[in-house]
C-alpha positions as CSV (number, residue, x, y, z in Angstrom):
1,M,39.3,-14.0,24.4
2,P,42.8,-15.4,22.6
3,I,42.8,-19.2,22.9
4,S,46.5,-19.4,21.3
5,P,50.2,-17.4,21.9
6,P,50.7,-15.4,19.5
7,R,53.6,-17.9,17.3
8,R,57.0,-16.2,17.0
9,G,59.1,-15.9,14.2
10,R,61.1,-13.9,11.3
11,A,59.7,-10.2,11.0
12,G,57.9,-9.8,8.0
13,P,55.6,-6.3,6.5
14,P,53.6,-4.8,8.5
15,A,50.0,-5.8,9.5
16,M,48.1,-3.2,7.4
17,L,50.2,-4.2,4.6
18,R,49.7,-7.8,4.5
19,F,46.8,-9.1,2.4
20,T,45.7,-12.2,3.9
21,P,43.4,-15.2,2.5
22,L,40.3,-13.8,4.1
23,A,40.9,-10.4,3.7
24,L,41.2,-11.0,-0.1
25,A,37.6,-13.3,0.0
26,S,36.2,-10.3,1.8
27,L,37.5,-7.9,-0.7
28,V,35.7,-10.2,-3.9
29,L,32.6,-10.1,-1.4
30,A,32.8,-6.5,-1.2
31,G,33.0,-6.0,-4.6
32,C,29.9,-8.2,-5.7
33,A,27.5,-6.7,-3.6
34,S,26.0,-3.2,-5.2
35,F,23.0,-1.4,-5.5
36,S,21.0,-2.3,-8.3
37,P,20.2,0.6,-10.9
38,D,15.9,0.5,-10.2
39,G,17.0,0.4,-7.0
40,G,13.9,-2.8,-7.1
41,F,11.2,0.1,-8.5
42,G,11.1,-2.0,-11.5
43,R,9.0,-5.1,-10.0
44,V,6.4,-2.5,-7.7
45,E,5.6,-0.8,-11.3
46,Q,5.3,-4.3,-13.0
47,L,3.0,-5.6,-10.1
48,T,1.0,-2.2,-9.6
49,Q,0.6,-2.3,-13.6
50,D,-0.9,-6.1,-13.6
51,R,-2.9,-5.0,-11.1
52,T,-4.4,-1.4,-11.8
53,G,-3.5,-1.0,-15.5
54,L,-1.2,1.9,-14.9
55,K,1.9,2.8,-13.7
56,P,3.5,4.2,-10.4
57,S,6.1,7.1,-10.8
58,L,9.5,7.0,-8.1
59,Q,10.2,10.5,-7.6
60,R,13.8,11.0,-6.4
61,S,14.9,13.2,-8.3
62,A,14.5,17.0,-10.0
63,E,13.4,15.6,-13.9
64,A,11.1,12.6,-12.3
65,S,9.2,15.0,-10.3
66,A,9.2,17.6,-13.4
67,A,8.0,14.8,-15.6
68,A,4.9,13.9,-12.8
69,R,4.1,17.5,-12.6
70,T,3.8,18.0,-16.5
71,R,1.4,15.0,-16.7
72,I,-0.7,16.4,-13.6
73,D,-1.2,19.3,-15.3
74,E,-2.3,17.3,-18.3
75,L,-5.0,15.5,-16.1
76,L,-5.8,18.6,-14.9
77,R,-6.9,20.6,-18.1
78,Q,-10.2,18.6,-18.4
79,P,-12.8,16.5,-16.0
80,L,-10.9,13.6,-14.6
81,S,-12.3,10.0,-15.3
82,A,-12.0,7.1,-12.7
83,D,-8.7,5.8,-14.4
84,G,-7.3,9.5,-14.5
85,A,-8.1,10.2,-10.6
86,V,-6.0,7.0,-9.9
87,E,-3.0,8.2,-12.2
88,L,-3.7,11.5,-10.9
89,A,-3.2,9.5,-6.8
90,L,0.1,7.2,-8.1
91,L,1.8,11.1,-9.5
92,G,1.0,13.0,-6.4
93,N,0.5,11.4,-3.2
94,R,3.4,12.1,-1.0
95,D,2.3,9.6,1.6
96,L,3.1,7.1,-1.2
97,Q,6.5,8.6,-2.1
98,A,7.0,8.3,1.3
99,R,6.6,4.2,1.7
100,Y,8.8,3.9,-1.6
101,A,11.6,4.7,0.7
102,D,11.5,1.2,2.6
103,L,12.6,-0.3,-0.7
104,G,15.7,2.1,-0.3
105,I,15.8,1.0,3.8
106,A,15.6,-2.7,2.2
107,E,17.8,-2.9,-1.0
108,A,20.6,-1.4,2.0
109,D,20.3,-4.1,4.1
110,L,20.9,-6.9,1.0
111,V,23.7,-4.8,0.3
112,R,24.8,-4.8,3.3
113,A,24.7,-8.2,4.2
114,G,26.4,-9.0,0.9
115,R,28.9,-7.4,2.5
116,L,31.7,-8.8,5.3
117,A,32.4,-6.5,8.7
118,N,34.9,-4.2,8.2
119,P,38.1,-5.6,10.1
120,S,39.4,-3.9,13.1
121,F,43.0,-3.0,13.7
122,T,43.9,-3.0,17.7
123,F,47.5,-0.9,18.0
124,G,49.5,-1.5,21.8
125,R,52.5,0.3,23.0
126,L,54.1,-0.4,26.3
127,S,57.6,1.2,27.1
128,G,59.8,0.6,30.7
129,H,63.2,0.0,31.4
130,G,65.4,1.2,28.3
131,A,62.1,-1.3,26.3
132,V,59.6,-0.6,24.3
133,E,56.8,-3.0,23.1
134,I,54.3,-3.1,20.1
135,D,51.8,-5.6,19.9
136,R,49.4,-5.1,16.1
137,A,47.0,-7.1,15.3
138,V,44.0,-7.1,12.5
139,I,40.9,-9.2,13.4
140,F,38.3,-10.1,10.5
141,D,34.9,-12.0,11.8
142,V,35.3,-15.4,10.2
143,L,31.3,-16.5,11.6
144,G,30.4,-13.6,9.5
145,L,32.2,-14.5,6.6
146,L,30.9,-18.3,6.6
147,T,27.3,-17.2,7.1
148,L,27.7,-14.6,4.2
149,P,25.6,-16.8,1.8
150,V,22.4,-17.7,3.8
151,A,22.4,-14.1,5.7
152,R,22.3,-12.3,2.0
153,Q,19.4,-14.6,0.7
154,V,17.7,-13.9,4.0
155,E,18.1,-9.8,2.7
156,Q,16.9,-11.0,-0.5
157,Q,13.9,-12.3,0.8
158,R,13.3,-9.3,3.0
159,F,14.0,-7.3,0.2
160,E,11.7,-8.9,-2.0
161,Q,9.4,-9.0,0.7
162,A,9.6,-5.1,0.8
163,Q,8.7,-5.0,-3.3
164,L,5.8,-6.5,-2.1
165,Q,4.8,-3.6,0.8
166,A,5.8,-1.2,-1.8
167,A,3.4,-2.8,-4.5
168,Y,0.4,-3.7,-1.8
169,A,0.9,0.0,-1.0
170,T,0.4,1.3,-4.4
171,V,-2.7,-0.7,-5.5
172,D,-4.4,-0.3,-1.9
173,V,-4.0,3.8,-2.8
174,A,-5.3,3.4,-6.4
175,A,-8.6,1.6,-5.2
176,D,-8.7,4.5,-2.9
177,A,-8.5,6.9,-4.8
178,R,-11.1,4.9,-7.2
179,R,-13.1,4.8,-4.9
180,A,-13.5,8.6,-3.8
181,Y,-13.4,9.1,-7.1
182,F,-17.0,7.5,-7.7
183,E,-18.2,9.1,-4.9
184,A,-17.5,12.4,-5.2
185,V,-18.9,12.6,-9.3
186,T,-22.0,11.0,-7.7
187,A,-22.5,13.3,-5.2
188,E,-22.0,16.4,-7.4
189,Q,-24.1,14.6,-9.6
190,L,-26.9,14.2,-6.8
191,V,-26.2,18.2,-5.9
192,G,-27.3,19.5,-9.3
193,Y,-30.8,16.6,-9.1
194,H,-32.0,18.2,-5.8
195,L,-31.1,21.9,-7.5
196,Q,-33.7,20.7,-10.1
197,V,-36.4,19.3,-6.7
198,Q,-35.6,22.6,-4.8
199,E,-36.4,24.9,-8.0
200,A,-40.0,23.1,-8.2
201,A,-40.7,23.2,-5.3
202,D,-40.1,26.8,-5.2
203,A,-42.4,27.2,-7.9
204,T,-44.9,25.2,-6.8
205,S,-45.2,27.0,-3.5
206,E,-45.4,30.3,-4.9
207,L,-48.5,29.0,-7.0
208,A,-50.2,27.5,-4.1
209,R,-49.6,30.9,-2.2
210,R,-50.9,32.8,-4.8
211,M,-53.7,30.5,-5.3
212,L,-54.6,30.5,-1.7
213,A,-54.2,34.2,-2.2
214,A,-57.1,34.0,-4.8
215,G,-59.2,31.8,-3.2
216,N,-59.0,29.2,-5.2
217,F,-57.2,26.7,-2.8
218,S,-57.5,25.2,1.1
219,K,-55.4,26.6,3.6
220,L,-54.5,22.9,3.9
221,A,-53.2,21.9,0.3
222,Q,-50.8,25.5,0.5
223,M,-48.9,24.1,3.8
224,R,-48.5,20.8,1.9
225,E,-46.6,22.6,-0.6
226,Q,-44.8,24.5,1.9
227,A,-43.8,21.5,4.0
228,F,-42.3,20.0,0.5
229,Q,-40.5,23.4,-0.1
230,A,-39.4,23.2,3.2
231,E,-37.8,19.5,3.3
232,A,-36.5,20.4,-0.4
233,S,-34.3,23.0,0.7
234,V,-33.0,20.7,3.6
235,Q,-32.3,17.7,0.8
236,L,-30.1,20.5,-1.2
237,A,-28.0,21.6,1.8
238,R,-27.2,18.0,3.1
239,A,-26.0,17.0,-0.7
240,R,-24.6,20.3,-1.0
241,H,-22.4,19.0,2.3
242,Q,-21.6,15.7,1.0
243,A,-20.5,16.6,-2.4
244,V,-18.1,18.9,-0.2
245,A,-17.1,16.3,2.0
246,A,-17.2,13.3,-0.8
247,R,-14.4,15.9,-2.8
248,E,-12.5,16.3,0.4
249,R,-12.1,12.6,0.7
250,L,-11.3,12.6,-3.2
251,V,-8.7,15.2,-1.7
252,R,-7.1,12.7,0.1
253,A,-7.2,10.3,-1.5
254,L,-5.2,11.6,-3.8
255,G,-3.0,13.5,-2.0
256,W,-3.6,16.6,-3.8
257,D,-1.7,19.8,-2.2
258,G,-3.6,22.0,-4.5
259,D,-7.0,23.7,-4.4
260,A,-9.3,21.4,-4.3
261,A,-12.0,23.5,-7.1
262,A,-9.0,22.7,-9.4
263,L,-10.7,18.8,-9.8
264,K,-12.8,19.1,-12.4
265,L,-15.2,16.2,-12.4
266,P,-17.7,14.9,-15.3
267,E,-21.4,15.5,-14.3
268,R,-22.7,12.5,-14.1
269,L,-21.4,8.5,-13.3
270,P,-20.0,6.0,-16.6
271,D,-22.8,4.3,-18.1
272,L,-23.7,0.6,-16.4
273,P,-21.7,-2.4,-18.8
274,A,-24.0,-3.9,-21.1
275,K,-23.2,-7.2,-18.9
276,P,-21.2,-7.8,-15.9
277,A,-18.1,-9.4,-15.5
278,Q,-18.2,-13.2,-15.4
279,P,-14.9,-13.6,-13.1
280,R,-13.7,-17.4,-13.3
281,D,-12.2,-19.2,-10.8
282,A,-12.0,-16.6,-8.4
283,E,-10.2,-18.2,-5.1
284,Q,-7.7,-19.8,-7.2
285,M,-6.7,-16.2,-8.9
286,A,-6.7,-14.7,-5.4
287,M,-4.6,-17.1,-3.9
288,A,-2.2,-16.9,-7.0
289,R,-2.4,-13.2,-7.1
290,R,-3.2,-11.3,-4.4
291,L,-0.4,-9.4,-2.7
292,D,-1.2,-9.8,0.9
293,V,-1.0,-13.8,0.2
294,L,1.9,-13.6,-2.0
295,M,3.2,-11.2,1.5
296,A,2.4,-13.4,4.4
297,R,4.1,-16.4,1.9
298,R,7.3,-14.9,1.2
299,D,7.3,-13.9,5.0
300,A,6.9,-17.5,6.2
301,E,9.7,-18.6,3.5
302,A,12.4,-16.3,5.2
303,T,11.3,-16.7,8.9
304,A,12.0,-20.2,7.6
305,R,15.6,-19.8,6.2
306,A,16.2,-17.4,9.2
307,L,15.2,-20.1,11.2
308,G,18.2,-22.1,10.1
309,L,20.8,-20.1,10.1
310,T,19.9,-19.8,13.8
311,R,19.9,-23.5,14.0
312,A,23.5,-23.5,12.5
313,T,25.0,-20.8,14.6
314,R,23.4,-21.7,17.8
315,F,26.9,-23.1,19.6
316,I,28.9,-20.3,18.1
317,N,27.6,-16.8,17.9
318,V,31.1,-14.8,17.6
319,L,34.3,-16.1,15.7
320,H,36.8,-13.9,15.3
321,A,40.5,-14.4,13.5
322,G,43.5,-11.7,12.3
323,Y,46.9,-11.4,12.0
324,Q,49.0,-10.2,14.7
325,N,52.8,-9.2,15.2
326,Q,54.6,-8.0,18.4
327,S,58.1,-5.6,18.1
328,T,60.2,-5.0,21.3
329,S,63.0,-2.4,20.9
330,G,66.7,-4.9,20.7
331,E,64.4,-8.1,19.6
332,P,63.1,-9.6,16.5
333,R,59.7,-8.7,15.6
334,S,57.4,-12.0,16.3
335,N,54.3,-12.9,14.2
336,G,51.2,-14.8,14.8
337,Y,47.5,-15.2,15.1
338,E,44.6,-14.5,17.3
339,I,41.4,-16.2,17.1
340,E,38.8,-15.0,19.4
341,L,35.4,-16.6,20.4
342,S,32.3,-17.1,22.4
343,L,32.1,-20.6,24.2
344,P,28.9,-21.6,25.0
345,L,29.0,-22.2,28.4
346,F,25.9,-20.3,30.0
347,D,24.0,-19.8,26.9
348,F,23.6,-23.1,24.2
349,G,21.8,-21.1,22.2
350,Q,17.8,-22.6,23.4
351,A,16.3,-19.5,23.5
352,R,17.4,-18.0,20.5
353,V,16.3,-21.0,18.3
354,A,13.1,-22.1,20.3
355,R,12.4,-18.1,19.7
356,A,13.2,-18.0,15.8
357,E,10.9,-21.6,15.6
358,A,8.1,-19.4,18.0
359,I,8.2,-16.5,15.3
360,Y,8.7,-19.6,12.2
361,M,5.4,-20.8,13.8
362,Q,3.5,-17.5,14.1
363,S,4.4,-16.7,10.5
364,V,3.1,-19.3,9.2
365,D,-0.4,-19.0,10.8
366,R,-0.5,-15.9,9.3
367,A,-0.2,-17.1,6.1
368,A,-2.9,-19.4,6.6
369,A,-5.4,-16.9,8.1
370,V,-4.4,-14.2,5.4
371,A,-5.4,-17.2,2.9
372,T,-8.5,-18.1,4.4
373,R,-9.6,-14.8,4.8
374,A,-8.7,-13.8,1.3
375,R,-10.8,-16.5,0.2
376,S,-14.1,-15.5,1.8
377,E,-13.4,-11.8,1.1
378,V,-13.3,-13.1,-2.3
379,R,-16.5,-14.9,-2.6
380,E,-18.3,-11.8,-0.4
381,A,-16.8,-9.2,-3.4
382,V,-18.6,-11.7,-6.5
383,S,-21.8,-11.5,-4.3
384,A,-21.6,-7.7,-3.8
385,Y,-20.5,-7.3,-7.3
386,R,-23.6,-9.2,-8.8
387,T,-26.0,-7.8,-6.7
388,A,-24.6,-4.0,-7.6
389,F,-25.1,-4.5,-11.3
390,E,-28.7,-6.8,-10.6
391,L,-29.9,-3.5,-8.7
392,A,-28.5,-1.0,-11.1
393,R,-29.7,-2.1,-13.8
394,H,-33.0,-2.7,-12.8
395,Y,-33.4,1.0,-11.6
396,R,-32.1,1.4,-15.1
397,D,-34.4,-1.1,-16.8
398,E,-37.5,-0.9,-14.3
399,V,-38.1,1.6,-11.7
400,V,-36.6,4.8,-13.8
401,P,-38.4,4.0,-16.8
402,L,-41.8,3.2,-14.8
403,R,-41.5,6.5,-13.1
404,Q,-41.3,8.5,-16.7
405,R,-44.0,6.4,-18.1
406,I,-46.5,7.1,-15.1
407,S,-45.3,11.1,-15.3
408,D,-46.1,11.3,-19.1
409,E,-49.8,9.7,-18.6
410,Q,-50.4,12.2,-16.0
411,L,-48.9,14.6,-18.1
412,L,-51.9,13.3,-20.5
413,R,-54.2,13.9,-18.0
414,Y,-53.5,17.5,-17.4
415,N,-53.3,18.4,-21.3
416,G,-56.6,16.6,-20.7
417,M,-58.1,18.6,-18.3
418,L,-58.5,15.6,-16.2
419,A,-55.8,16.4,-13.7
420,S,-54.4,19.7,-11.9
421,V,-51.0,21.2,-12.3
422,F,-50.7,20.4,-8.2
423,E,-51.5,16.2,-9.3
424,L,-48.5,16.8,-12.0
425,L,-46.2,18.3,-9.5
426,A,-46.8,15.4,-6.9
427,D,-45.9,13.4,-9.2
428,S,-43.0,14.6,-9.8
429,R,-42.4,14.8,-5.9
430,D,-42.6,10.8,-6.2
431,Q,-40.2,10.9,-8.4
432,V,-37.6,12.0,-6.3
433,A,-36.5,8.6,-4.3
434,A,-36.4,6.5,-7.5
435,V,-34.1,9.0,-9.3
436,T,-31.8,9.4,-6.2
437,A,-32.1,5.7,-5.6
438,A,-30.7,5.2,-9.0
439,I,-28.3,7.0,-8.9
440,E,-26.7,5.8,-5.6
441,A,-27.6,1.9,-7.4
442,Q,-25.4,2.9,-10.1
443,R,-22.4,4.6,-7.3
444,D,-22.6,1.1,-5.7
445,Y,-21.9,-0.9,-8.3
446,W,-19.1,0.6,-9.6
447,I,-17.7,1.1,-6.1
448,A,-18.5,-3.1,-5.9
449,D,-16.6,-3.5,-9.4
450,T,-13.4,-1.3,-7.8
451,R,-13.8,-3.8,-4.4
452,L,-14.3,-7.1,-6.3
453,Q,-10.6,-6.6,-8.7
454,T,-9.4,-5.0,-5.3
455,A,-9.8,-9.0,-3.8
456,L,-9.0,-10.9,-6.6
457,T,-5.5,-9.1,-7.3
458,G,-4.5,-6.8,-4.8
459,L,-5.2,-6.4,-1.0
460,S,-8.2,-6.7,0.9
461,P,-11.1,-4.9,-0.2
462,T,-12.3,-4.1,3.4
463,G,-8.9,-2.2,4.2
464,A,-8.1,-4.1,6.9
465,S,-4.2,-5.1,7.1
466,A,-3.1,-8.0,5.7
467,V,-0.7,-8.8,7.1
468,A,2.0,-7.1,10.0
469,P,5.3,-5.8,9.0
470,A,8.0,-8.1,8.9
471,A,10.1,-7.6,11.5
472,A,10.6,-11.2,12.7
473,T,13.4,-12.0,10.1
474,P,16.3,-9.8,11.0
475,A,15.4,-10.7,14.7
476,A,15.6,-14.1,13.9
477,A,18.7,-13.8,11.2
478,G,20.1,-10.9,13.4
479,A,21.1,-14.3,16.5
480,A,23.4,-15.2,13.9
481,H,25.3,-12.0,13.3
């Protein structure tokens, strides 16, 4: 509301053609706020590459989409590796591309925060008794200009938070793709093995049937071989379904929209490394590099800055000033100014400040909870990784070779006519559980390795949401505008 009458004086130029110092300042500030060349995606690329070894792709142009399509075709020409599956996910996952749009939204808010709100122009005309009175005014948001630097810093931190969110989503997709890849390869490998078991069971059952017909085999022994054949058929059917399900999970993790059969997988899992990794200062590394921890810290910092802005503007929430002139027919033009502010008669800002303080304490407690959970998850991931490596190595170096030596010894006994063909086949059946467990242990190692790397530098390996979306900061900062 006006608290000072317009000042009368000599007529001047029209209001929209006069540049006040406030208008000049707003033009300068507006010129300083602009969009970045890469939309902030360069930092997302760097954060992702540091944690996955691969760069994501922002497909906002026909050229970028064509380049991604070409690279996808190259990856599909040969069996996928684990890194190839991750790269395919970073190139073709449309949900990931949709999340990158949050970067553009955050940058638009940042640019808007660096520009003064557009001035408002009012025009009034009154006529009567042969006289015409015209009022003109240009109003500027003075409080917005005074708080512009702090508001821009708040939005800058929100923009950096959006970059961390985009990197977080990218690393999450990469980890899911890697885990789904190892599960799919394992399922395909088990199908091949159970198919061999089925073929052996069919041959054994047929031999038992013929020997029973010739009177050289008991009915009980023949039914045992037939039962094993039936169990082998069940296991093969389950393995085939598991392979289909694992491949479809891989398709979803990659965001692949083509034929699932186009994804060529290797016949077996990668070999175990010569020795396990020995992460040093794992908890400290997680505190320094995990994206969910960094996001929680940045959220607390941005909320603290917004709280300072709220306290600074608790009494004056709206302050407008502008140039005004008035002209009446037959009289000289009157020039002056107008100031409008909100008087703190009923609301002294305590509610806004209390709300901002509660939001800040919430972000601090959330950051502490994320850090505590991260340290625990790292310790668990290290233990799981070491255990998985030891089990996989034990199966590779002890269990499977021992079963093989037993099989070789049984074959020698058969060649020396000390054992029957059915004893030889029964020993082969005993190897099924050992070989299956060895393949699954190898799969568990590679998944544990993926979870460890994710827990150290990326996010929660359990898939739980690390931090809530940073919606508190704009609420606190918005109280000042």
